[in-house]
C-alpha positions as CSV (number, residue, x, y, z in Angstrom):
1,M,26.9,-23.2,-18.0
2,N,28.9,-25.6,-19.6
3,F,28.9,-29.1,-18.3
4,T,32.2,-30.9,-19.9
5,A,30.8,-34.0,-19.2
6,I,26.8,-33.5,-20.2
7,N,28.4,-32.1,-23.4
8,I,30.3,-35.4,-23.8
9,A,27.3,-37.5,-22.9
10,G,25.4,-36.1,-25.9
11,E,22.2,-34.4,-26.9
12,K,20.1,-37.3,-25.5
13,V,21.6,-37.7,-21.9
14,V,20.7,-33.8,-22.0
15,E,17.2,-34.0,-23.0
16,W,16.8,-37.1,-20.5
17,L,18.2,-34.9,-17.8
18,K,15.9,-31.6,-18.7
19,T,12.7,-34.1,-18.3
20,Q,13.9,-35.9,-15.0
21,F,14.5,-32.3,-13.8
22,A,10.9,-30.9,-14.8
23,S,9.4,-34.1,-13.5
24,F,10.9,-33.7,-10.1
25,D,10.3,-30.1,-10.2
26,A,6.4,-30.9,-10.7
27,A,6.2,-33.4,-8.3
28,L,7.8,-31.1,-5.6
29,K,5.1,-28.2,-6.8
30,A,2.6,-30.7,-6.5
31,A,3.5,-32.0,-3.2
32,G,3.2,-28.5,-2.0
33,V,7.0,-28.9,-0.6
34,M,8.6,-26.5,-3.4
35,R,7.4,-22.9,-4.6
36,E,9.0,-20.6,-7.4
37,I,10.6,-17.4,-5.8
38,G,8.9,-14.3,-6.9
39,A,6.1,-16.1,-8.5
40,D,3.5,-15.6,-5.6
41,G,3.8,-11.8,-6.4
42,E,-0.3,-11.7,-6.0
43,K,0.0,-13.6,-2.9
44,K,2.4,-11.0,-1.4
45,A,0.6,-8.2,-2.4
46,T,-2.5,-9.5,-0.6
47,S,-0.6,-10.4,2.6
48,T,1.1,-6.9,2.7
49,A,-2.5,-5.2,2.3
50,G,-3.4,-7.8,5.1
51,L,-0.9,-6.7,7.3
52,L,-1.3,-2.9,6.8
53,E,-5.0,-3.3,7.4
54,A,-4.1,-5.4,10.7
55,V,-1.9,-2.6,11.6
56,D,-4.5,-0.1,11.6
57,Q,-6.9,-2.3,13.4
58,V,-4.2,-2.6,16.4
59,I,-4.0,1.4,16.2
60,K,-7.7,1.4,16.5
61,E,-8.3,-0.9,19.2
62,K,-5.0,-1.0,21.3
63,F,-3.7,2.8,20.7
64,D,-7.2,4.4,20.0
65,G,-6.2,6.1,16.8
66,D,-2.8,7.1,17.8
67,T,-1.2,6.7,14.8
68,S,2.8,7.7,16.0
69,K,2.3,4.6,17.8
70,Y,2.6,2.9,14.3
71,A,5.8,1.1,15.0
72,E,4.9,-0.6,17.8
73,A,1.5,-1.5,16.0
74,L,3.1,-2.7,13.1
75,E,5.4,-5.1,15.6
76,I,2.4,-6.4,17.2
77,A,0.3,-7.3,14.1
78,H,3.7,-9.3,12.3
79,A,3.9,-11.3,15.2
80,K,0.3,-11.8,15.0
81,S,0.6,-13.1,11.6
82,E,3.9,-14.8,12.1
83,A,1.7,-16.7,15.1
84,K,-0.7,-17.8,12.6
85,L,1.8,-19.5,10.1
86,V,3.1,-21.7,12.4
């Protein structure tokens, strides 16, 4: 990107801005109000595995192991996981 005003202001201003943005970014992450998209791949894998386990559990408990009800079990497990997040 080419920000003309920043380029005119000079290298010191650019470095100052980078430092300010880095500090702001660190403060937001520390406060837990911001996360990097894609940086939590391990958490996503774990939550996906957890969802699949929950689907299997619903199939066993609610549908007596009938895997043809997988879509319904997925909806139920997903709704339960969403309720836990709220």
